[in-house]
C-alpha positions as CSV (number, residue, x, y, z in Angstrom):
1,M,48.6,84.4,74.0
2,R,45.1,84.9,72.6
3,R,43.7,84.2,69.2
4,A,44.1,87.1,66.8
5,D,40.9,86.7,64.7
6,R,38.7,88.6,67.0
7,L,40.9,91.7,66.8
8,T,42.0,91.6,63.1
9,I,40.4,93.8,60.5
10,G,41.2,94.5,56.9
11,S,43.1,97.7,56.4
12,E,40.7,98.7,53.6
13,A,37.7,98.7,56.0
14,T,36.2,102.0,56.9
15,L,36.6,104.0,60.1
16,L,32.9,103.3,60.8
17,Q,33.5,99.6,60.5
18,A,36.4,99.9,62.8
19,L,34.3,101.7,65.4
20,Q,31.6,99.0,65.1
21,R,34.3,96.3,65.6
22,L,35.7,98.0,68.6
23,E,32.3,98.2,70.2
24,E,31.7,94.5,69.4
25,T,35.0,93.4,70.9
26,K,35.0,95.8,73.9
27,E,38.7,96.3,73.1
28,H,40.6,99.6,72.4
29,I,42.7,98.4,69.5
30,L,42.5,96.5,66.2
31,L,45.2,94.7,64.2
32,C,45.1,95.7,60.6
33,V,45.9,93.2,57.8
34,D,46.0,93.3,54.0
35,A,43.9,91.1,51.7
36,G,46.5,88.3,52.2
37,G,46.3,88.4,56.0
38,R,49.7,90.1,56.3
39,F,50.1,92.4,59.3
40,E,50.2,96.1,58.3
41,G,49.6,98.1,61.5
42,V,47.3,98.8,64.3
43,I,44.5,101.4,64.9
44,N,43.0,102.3,68.3
45,D,40.0,104.3,69.4
46,G,42.3,107.4,69.9
47,D,43.5,107.2,66.3
48,I,40.0,107.2,65.0
49,R,38.9,110.0,67.3
50,R,41.8,112.2,66.2
51,A,41.1,111.4,62.5
52,L,37.5,112.4,62.9
53,I,38.4,115.7,64.7
54,A,40.8,116.4,61.8
55,G,37.9,116.1,59.4
56,A,38.1,112.5,58.1
57,G,34.8,110.9,57.0
58,L,33.5,107.7,58.5
59,D,33.6,106.1,55.1
60,E,37.4,106.6,54.7
61,P,39.6,103.5,54.8
62,L,41.4,103.1,58.1
63,K,44.7,102.4,56.3
64,A,45.3,106.1,56.0
65,H,45.0,106.6,59.8
66,M,46.6,103.4,61.3
67,Q,49.9,103.2,63.0
68,D,52.0,101.4,60.4
69,E,55.1,100.8,62.5
70,P,53.8,99.4,65.8
71,L,55.7,97.2,68.2
72,F,55.2,93.5,67.7
73,V,57.0,90.3,68.7
74,S,57.7,86.9,67.0
75,P,56.3,83.6,68.1
76,Q,59.6,82.7,69.7
77,V,59.1,85.3,72.4
78,T,57.7,83.7,75.6
79,F,54.8,85.2,77.5
80,A,57.1,86.1,80.4
81,E,59.3,88.1,78.0
82,A,56.3,89.6,76.1
83,V,54.6,91.0,79.2
84,R,57.6,93.3,79.8
85,Y,56.5,95.4,76.8
86,I,52.9,95.7,77.9
87,S,51.9,98.8,79.7
88,D,49.2,101.5,79.9
89,R,50.6,102.8,76.6
90,I,50.9,99.4,74.9
91,R,47.9,97.5,75.9
92,V,48.0,94.9,73.0
93,L,51.1,93.3,71.7
94,P,50.7,91.5,68.4
95,V,52.6,88.3,67.7
96,V,53.7,88.1,64.0
97,D,55.5,85.3,62.2
98,A,58.2,85.5,59.5
99,E,55.5,85.7,56.8
100,R,53.9,88.7,58.5
101,Q,50.9,86.6,59.5
102,V,49.3,87.6,62.8
103,V,49.3,84.4,65.0
104,G,48.0,85.9,68.2
105,Y,48.4,88.7,70.7
106,Y,49.2,89.4,74.3
107,S,47.1,91.9,76.2
108,Q,47.2,94.0,79.4
109,K,44.5,91.8,80.8
110,E,46.7,88.7,80.5
111,K,49.5,90.6,82.2
112,Q,47.2,91.5,85.1
113,E,45.9,87.9,85.3
114,F,49.5,86.7,85.4
115,V,50.3,89.0,88.3
116,D,47.0,88.5,90.2
117,I,45.9,84.9,89.6
118,K,42.5,85.6,91.3
119,L,41.5,87.7,88.3
120,R,41.2,84.5,86.4
121,R,37.9,82.5,86.3
122,V,38.3,78.9,87.4
123,T,36.3,76.1,85.9
124,V,36.2,72.8,88.0
125,V,35.2,69.9,85.7
126,G,33.6,67.1,87.7
127,L,31.7,67.8,90.9
128,G,32.3,64.7,93.0
129,Y,34.1,64.7,96.4
130,V,37.3,66.0,94.9
131,G,35.9,68.6,92.6
132,L,33.1,70.1,94.8
133,T,35.3,70.5,97.9
134,L,38.0,72.2,95.8
135,A,35.4,74.5,94.1
136,V,33.9,75.8,97.3
137,T,37.4,76.3,98.9
138,L,38.7,78.2,95.9
139,T,35.6,80.4,96.0
140,D,36.0,81.0,99.7
141,V,39.6,82.3,99.2
142,G,38.5,84.8,96.6
143,F,38.3,83.1,93.1
144,A,35.3,83.3,90.8
145,V,34.5,79.6,90.2
146,V,32.1,77.7,88.0
147,G,31.5,74.0,88.6
148,F,30.8,71.9,85.5
149,D,29.3,68.3,85.5
150,V,27.5,66.3,82.8
151,N,25.1,65.0,85.5
152,D,22.1,67.3,85.1
153,D,20.4,66.1,88.4
154,L,23.6,66.8,90.4
155,V,23.9,70.3,88.8
156,R,20.2,71.1,89.6
157,R,20.7,70.1,93.3
158,L,23.8,72.2,93.5
159,Q,22.1,75.2,91.8
160,K,19.5,74.9,94.7
161,G,22.4,75.0,97.2
162,E,22.0,71.3,98.3
163,A,25.1,69.4,99.2
164,P,24.9,66.0,97.4
165,F,27.0,64.2,100.0
166,F,28.1,64.7,103.6
167,E,31.3,66.5,104.2
168,K,32.0,68.5,107.3
169,H,31.0,72.2,106.7
170,L,30.2,71.7,103.0
171,Q,26.6,72.8,103.4
172,Q,27.7,76.0,105.1
173,Y,30.0,76.9,102.3
174,L,27.3,76.2,99.7
175,D,24.8,78.3,101.7
176,F,27.2,81.2,101.6
177,H,28.7,81.0,98.1
178,A,26.3,79.1,95.7
179,G,24.7,81.5,93.2
180,R,27.2,84.2,94.0
181,N,30.9,83.7,93.1
182,L,30.2,79.9,92.8
183,T,27.9,78.8,90.0
184,F,27.1,75.4,88.5
185,T,26.2,74.3,85.0
186,S,26.1,71.3,82.7
187,N,26.8,73.4,79.7
188,L,30.5,73.9,79.2
189,E,29.9,77.0,77.0
190,D,28.5,78.6,80.1
191,A,31.5,77.4,82.2
192,R,34.2,79.0,80.1
193,G,37.1,80.2,82.2
194,S,40.9,80.6,81.8
195,I,41.8,77.9,84.3
196,Y,40.3,74.4,84.0
197,I,40.7,71.8,86.8
198,I,39.7,68.3,85.7
199,T,38.7,66.1,88.7
200,V,36.7,63.3,87.0
201,G,36.9,59.7,88.3
202,T,39.2,57.0,86.9
203,P,37.5,53.8,88.1
204,L,38.9,50.3,87.6
205,L,37.8,48.1,84.8
206,K,36.6,44.7,86.0
207,P,37.8,42.0,85.9
208,S,41.1,43.3,84.6
209,M,41.4,45.9,87.4
210,L,43.1,48.3,85.0
211,P,42.4,52.0,85.2
212,N,39.7,53.4,83.0
213,V,40.8,56.8,81.7
214,E,37.8,57.2,79.3
215,Y,36.1,59.8,81.5
216,L,39.3,61.7,81.7
217,E,39.8,61.7,78.0
218,R,36.1,62.8,77.5
219,A,36.6,65.7,79.9
220,A,39.9,66.7,78.2
221,A,38.0,66.7,74.8
222,E,35.3,68.9,76.2
223,V,37.8,71.3,77.8
224,G,39.9,71.3,74.6
225,S,36.9,72.5,72.6
226,V,36.7,75.7,74.5
227,L,40.3,76.4,75.3
228,E,41.8,79.8,74.4
229,P,45.5,80.7,74.1
230,G,46.9,81.4,77.5
231,D,44.5,79.0,79.4
232,L,45.8,76.7,82.1
233,V,44.6,73.1,82.5
234,I,45.2,71.3,85.8
235,L,44.7,67.6,86.1
236,R,43.7,66.3,89.5
237,S,42.3,62.8,88.7
238,T,44.4,59.8,89.8
239,I,46.0,58.4,86.7
240,P,48.9,56.1,85.6
241,V,52.3,57.6,85.3
242,G,52.6,59.1,81.8
243,C,48.9,59.5,81.3
244,S,49.0,63.4,81.3
245,R,51.6,63.5,78.5
246,E,50.6,60.4,76.5
247,R,46.8,60.5,76.7
248,V,45.6,64.0,77.8
249,I,47.9,66.3,75.8
250,P,47.1,64.8,72.4
251,V,43.4,65.2,73.1
252,L,43.7,68.8,74.3
253,E,45.8,69.7,71.3
254,A,43.6,67.9,68.8
255,K,40.4,69.5,70.1
256,S,41.8,73.0,70.6
257,G,44.2,73.3,67.7
258,L,46.6,74.8,70.3
259,T,50.0,73.5,71.5
260,V,50.7,72.7,75.1
261,G,53.7,74.7,76.2
262,R,53.4,77.3,73.5
263,D,49.7,78.3,73.5
264,I,48.3,76.6,76.6
265,L,49.6,75.5,79.9
266,L,49.2,72.1,81.7
267,A,50.1,70.8,85.1
268,Y,49.2,67.8,87.4
269,A,48.4,68.6,91.0
270,P,47.2,65.5,92.9
271,E,44.4,65.7,95.4
272,R,45.7,64.6,98.9
273,T,42.8,65.2,101.3
274,A,40.9,62.8,103.5
275,E,37.2,62.7,103.1
276,G,35.6,64.3,106.1
277,L,38.5,66.7,106.5
278,A,38.8,67.9,102.9
279,L,37.7,71.5,103.4
280,Q,40.3,71.8,106.3
281,E,43.1,69.9,104.6
282,L,42.8,71.9,101.3
283,R,44.1,74.9,103.3
284,T,46.7,73.1,105.4
285,N,48.2,70.1,103.4
286,P,51.2,70.8,101.2
287,Q,50.2,70.8,97.6
288,L,52.4,68.9,95.1
289,V,52.6,70.3,91.6
290,G,54.3,69.0,88.4
291,G,54.0,71.2,85.3
292,F,54.6,70.6,81.6
293,D,57.0,73.6,81.8
294,E,58.2,76.2,84.2
295,R,55.3,78.6,83.4
296,S,52.7,75.9,83.9
297,T,54.2,75.1,87.2
298,E,54.4,78.7,88.3
299,L,50.8,79.6,87.5
300,T,49.5,76.4,89.1
301,A,51.6,77.1,92.2
302,R,50.1,80.6,92.4
303,L,46.6,79.2,92.2
304,F,47.2,76.8,95.1
305,N,49.1,79.3,97.1
306,G,45.8,81.1,97.4
307,M,44.6,78.2,99.6
308,T,47.7,76.7,101.2
309,R,51.0,78.2,102.2
310,T,53.1,75.2,101.1
311,V,53.3,74.3,97.4
312,I,56.1,71.9,96.3
313,D,57.3,71.6,92.7
314,V,58.1,67.9,92.2
315,G,59.7,68.7,88.8
316,S,57.5,67.1,86.1
317,L,54.1,65.8,85.2
318,E,55.3,62.2,85.7
319,A,56.7,62.9,89.2
320,A,53.5,64.4,90.3
321,E,51.5,61.5,89.0
322,L,53.7,59.0,90.8
323,S,53.5,61.1,94.0
324,K,49.8,60.5,94.3
325,L,50.1,56.8,93.7
326,L,53.0,56.5,96.2
327,D,50.9,58.2,98.9
328,N,48.0,55.8,98.8
329,T,49.8,52.6,97.9
330,Y,52.2,53.0,100.8
331,R,49.3,53.4,103.2
332,D,47.5,50.4,101.7
333,H,50.7,48.3,102.2
334,K,51.1,49.5,105.8
335,F,47.5,48.5,106.7
336,A,48.0,45.2,104.9
337,F,51.1,44.4,107.1
338,V,49.1,44.9,110.2
339,N,46.0,43.0,108.9
340,Q,48.3,40.1,108.1
341,M,49.7,40.2,111.6
342,A,46.1,40.2,112.9
343,R,45.5,36.8,111.4
344,L,48.6,35.5,113.2
345,T,47.7,36.9,116.7
346,E,44.2,35.4,116.4
347,K,45.9,32.0,116.0
348,L,48.2,32.7,118.9
349,G,45.5,34.0,121.2
350,L,47.2,37.4,121.5
351,D,45.7,40.9,121.3
352,L,47.4,42.8,118.4
353,C,45.9,46.1,119.4
354,E,47.6,45.9,122.9
355,I,50.9,44.9,121.3
356,I,50.8,47.8,118.8
357,D,50.1,50.2,121.7
358,A,53.2,48.8,123.5
359,V,55.6,48.9,120.5
360,N,54.5,52.4,119.4
361,F,54.8,53.9,122.9
362,G,57.7,56.2,123.3
363,Y,59.4,54.7,120.2
364,G,59.4,57.3,117.4
365,R,60.5,54.9,114.7
366,N,57.2,53.1,114.9
367,N,53.8,54.3,113.9
368,L,52.0,51.1,113.4
369,P,48.2,51.5,112.7
370,K,45.6,49.3,114.3
371,P,44.1,46.3,112.4
372,S,40.8,46.8,110.6
373,P,38.1,44.8,108.7
374,G,40.0,45.7,105.5
375,V,40.8,48.9,103.6
376,G,38.2,50.5,101.4
377,G,37.2,53.8,99.9
378,P,37.7,55.1,96.4
379,C,41.5,55.8,96.7
380,L,43.3,53.2,98.7
381,S,41.4,50.3,97.1
382,K,42.1,51.6,93.6
383,D,45.5,53.3,93.5
384,P,47.6,50.2,94.1
385,Y,46.1,48.6,91.0
386,I,46.9,51.8,89.0
387,L,50.5,51.7,90.2
388,G,50.6,48.0,89.6
389,S,49.6,48.6,86.0
390,V,52.6,51.0,85.6
391,F,54.9,48.4,86.9
392,T,53.6,45.8,84.5
393,R,53.8,48.2,81.6
394,H,57.5,48.7,82.3
395,G,58.2,45.0,82.6
396,L,58.4,45.0,86.4
397,D,56.8,42.6,88.9
398,P,54.1,44.3,91.1
399,T,53.8,41.3,93.4
400,L,54.2,43.3,96.6
401,L,51.5,45.7,95.7
402,A,49.1,42.9,94.6
403,D,49.8,40.9,97.8
404,S,49.0,43.9,100.0
405,R,45.8,44.5,98.2
406,H,44.9,40.8,98.5
407,V,45.4,40.8,102.2
408,N,43.1,43.9,102.7
409,E,40.5,42.6,100.3
410,S,40.4,39.2,102.1
411,M,39.6,40.7,105.5
412,P,35.8,41.0,105.0
413,V,35.8,37.4,103.9
414,H,37.8,36.3,106.9
415,L,35.5,38.3,109.2
416,A,32.4,36.6,107.7
417,E,33.9,33.2,108.3
418,K,34.8,34.2,111.8
419,L,31.2,35.4,112.5
420,A,29.9,32.0,111.2
421,E,32.1,30.1,113.5
422,L,31.2,32.3,116.5
423,L,27.5,31.8,115.8
424,R,28.0,28.0,115.6
425,R,29.6,28.1,119.0
426,C,26.4,29.8,120.2
427,G,24.3,27.0,118.7
428,K,23.2,29.3,115.8
429,S,23.8,29.5,112.1
430,L,24.8,32.4,109.8
431,E,22.0,31.6,107.5
432,K,19.2,32.1,110.0
433,A,20.7,34.5,112.5
434,R,19.4,38.0,112.9
435,I,22.5,40.2,112.4
436,A,23.0,43.9,113.0
437,L,25.7,45.9,111.3
438,L,26.9,49.3,112.6
439,G,28.8,51.4,110.1
440,F,28.4,51.3,106.3
441,A,30.4,54.3,105.1
442,F,34.0,53.2,104.1
443,K,35.3,54.9,107.2
444,G,33.8,56.5,110.3
445,E,36.6,58.9,111.4
446,P,36.7,61.4,110.0
447,E,33.0,60.9,109.2
448,T,31.8,60.6,105.6
449,S,28.7,59.4,103.7
450,D,30.8,57.7,101.0
451,L,29.9,54.1,100.4
452,R,32.3,53.5,97.5
453,D,34.4,50.4,97.9
454,S,33.3,50.1,101.5
455,T,34.5,47.0,103.3
456,S,31.2,46.9,105.1
457,L,29.5,46.3,101.7
458,R,32.0,43.5,100.9
459,F,31.2,42.0,104.3
460,L,27.5,42.3,103.6
461,D,28.0,40.4,100.3
462,R,29.2,37.5,102.4
463,L,26.0,37.2,104.4
464,P,23.5,34.7,103.0
465,D,20.3,36.6,103.5
466,R,20.1,40.4,103.7
467,R,16.5,40.1,104.9
468,N,17.9,39.0,108.2
469,V,20.2,42.1,108.4
470,I,19.4,45.3,110.3
471,G,21.7,48.2,109.8
472,Y,22.7,51.6,111.2
473,D,25.1,54.3,110.2
474,P,25.5,57.8,111.9
475,V,25.8,59.5,108.5
476,I,24.2,57.3,105.9
477,R,20.5,58.0,105.4
478,P,18.1,55.2,106.2
479,E,16.8,55.1,102.6
480,E,20.3,54.4,101.3
481,L,20.5,51.5,103.7
482,A,17.2,50.2,102.5
483,A,18.4,50.4,98.9
484,L,21.1,47.9,100.0
485,G,18.5,45.4,101.0
486,V,19.1,46.1,104.7
487,T,16.4,47.0,107.2
488,P,17.4,50.5,108.6
489,G,17.2,50.8,112.4
490,S,18.4,52.8,115.4
491,V,21.3,51.7,117.5
492,R,18.9,50.3,120.1
493,E,16.9,48.4,117.4
494,C,20.1,46.9,116.1
495,F,20.8,45.3,119.5
496,T,17.2,44.3,120.3
497,D,16.6,40.6,119.7
498,T,19.6,40.2,117.4
499,D,21.9,37.2,117.4
500,A,25.0,39.2,116.4
501,V,26.2,42.8,116.3
502,V,29.2,43.7,114.2
503,I,30.8,47.2,114.4
504,L,32.3,47.8,110.9
505,N,33.6,51.4,111.0
506,N,35.1,53.6,113.7
507,H,32.6,56.4,114.0
508,R,33.3,58.3,117.2
509,S,29.7,58.2,118.3
510,Y,30.0,54.5,119.2
511,R,32.3,55.4,122.1
512,D,29.4,57.1,123.8
513,L,27.1,54.1,123.7
514,N,26.0,52.4,126.9
515,V,27.2,49.1,125.6
516,F,26.3,47.1,128.7
517,E,22.7,48.1,128.5
518,L,22.6,47.4,124.8
519,L,24.2,44.0,125.1
520,R,21.4,42.9,127.5
521,L,18.9,43.5,124.7
522,M,20.4,40.8,122.5
523,R,19.1,37.3,121.9
524,R,21.6,35.6,124.1
525,P,23.8,33.6,123.7
526,A,24.9,36.2,121.1
527,V,28.0,37.4,119.3
528,F,29.5,40.9,119.5
529,V,32.3,41.7,117.0
530,D,34.1,45.0,117.5
531,T,36.4,45.2,114.5
532,W,37.8,48.7,115.5
533,H,38.5,48.0,119.1
534,V,36.0,50.7,120.2
535,F,35.4,49.0,123.5
536,N,37.7,47.3,126.0
537,P,37.5,43.5,125.2
538,L,37.6,42.6,128.9
539,D,34.5,44.7,129.5
540,I,32.6,42.9,126.8
541,K,33.7,39.5,127.9
542,R,32.3,40.1,131.4
543,V,28.8,40.3,130.0
544,E,27.0,37.0,130.5
545,G,25.9,35.3,127.3
546,I,28.0,37.5,125.0
547,L,30.7,35.9,122.9
548,Y,33.3,38.6,122.0
549,A,35.6,38.9,119.0
550,G,37.6,41.6,117.3
551,V,40.2,41.8,114.5
552,G,43.6,40.6,115.8
553,N,42.1,39.4,119.1
554,D,39.4,37.1,120.4
């Protein structure tokens, strides 16, 4: 339902004023009200044309020529029921309350947009990894999309067609769509649409590690200020269970003056893609949806069905919120289990990677991951804390979640201690050793340029002097490494005259390295730590003067 004020006109206005109003609104009909705002009838461009042909003057009041018994509905009639009455003959359906006040109207355009979701303009609020990849994918499947962000520098780069981060094929999509059906702005008035997808971040507050929903509430307030009846708001940010209903809805309603469920629609549709594969997975991963009501769910499902074949209604806003937290917290817990086992196998002198290969082989019940130098990134390192806050709020003990997070966060510390001991065995010290780090992005496969919550940075924090550190990453730009206080270098430079080389992520390019040639460039005796089991440990241990270590093996 749309606001009625743009189509209402006093029944004592002249035919000329009615024509001017029709030209201004670009509509074909006006809703006529008396001095008290009570609904009296409608007049359309055909009525005015027929009156003029019959000899009426432009200064005559339109009351004498309006339709005084038009079809209208009460506010109790739902949109799905109202659109049954809309046709080529009845293009506008007024909504009139018991006091004859016009509270809104349904239009043929709304009916068309309901039938064909791609007629609606989509506004993506927040142009980080989640928002930008979604915006370009929606554009590529046929939607007109405008991306909004308060970061003026980011918007200017996007307006020039520059990808602000690495994501496979992202630049190609921007080259093709930016400036056409995909535009960018930092002015929300220019970003008005009829579907708003909020994708802003919800970082953790430190030291409490509680979720900060301030950015989400600000975004909701901005969107609320431009909402029109019939608009749909989709939340995609990771939030505590209950946040949509308890924190977002009050803001939307206060700023818009509209009511969720009656005037506007709301759904939660969690982002579930892996960085590096986002543009692919947006089209293939099942999309979970939880709506405020049935209509909110249906419209949101239609939107995502434009990208992916499988959309699953989980039943409510809260179920959808929990679904996202379950995904990532489970994975964090699974990785923590294996990383805890890694500490044990190192004590026992066993190779955990070999054991995992054995227990997984041909045994469908198992899908154990390999150990790692911890679990980083903006999702798996954050979502368990958000879920833990939900447990605490409801008087439940989140110990299991907290313990898993502790295990994964302790791995970079353990690795630094391990490196110090290995260097001592070589007659060297962590404080004075020249150390090379390969891999700074929070993961290497699929590749990304994201440094947020990277375990490599946590490991770097444990090294006493960054001036002794040389670094390389296949995706991260050298100037970004320099900003970390690390000397950027090529792979070869990282091995030349260094006392230790540590592989910290699993980028596929490492597999193609001639590791034997590179190891001979080191300042031997030297340490080689392969935290992702890229190379066969037995191969490395054969190289004279090289002390090998991994995670879960030595």
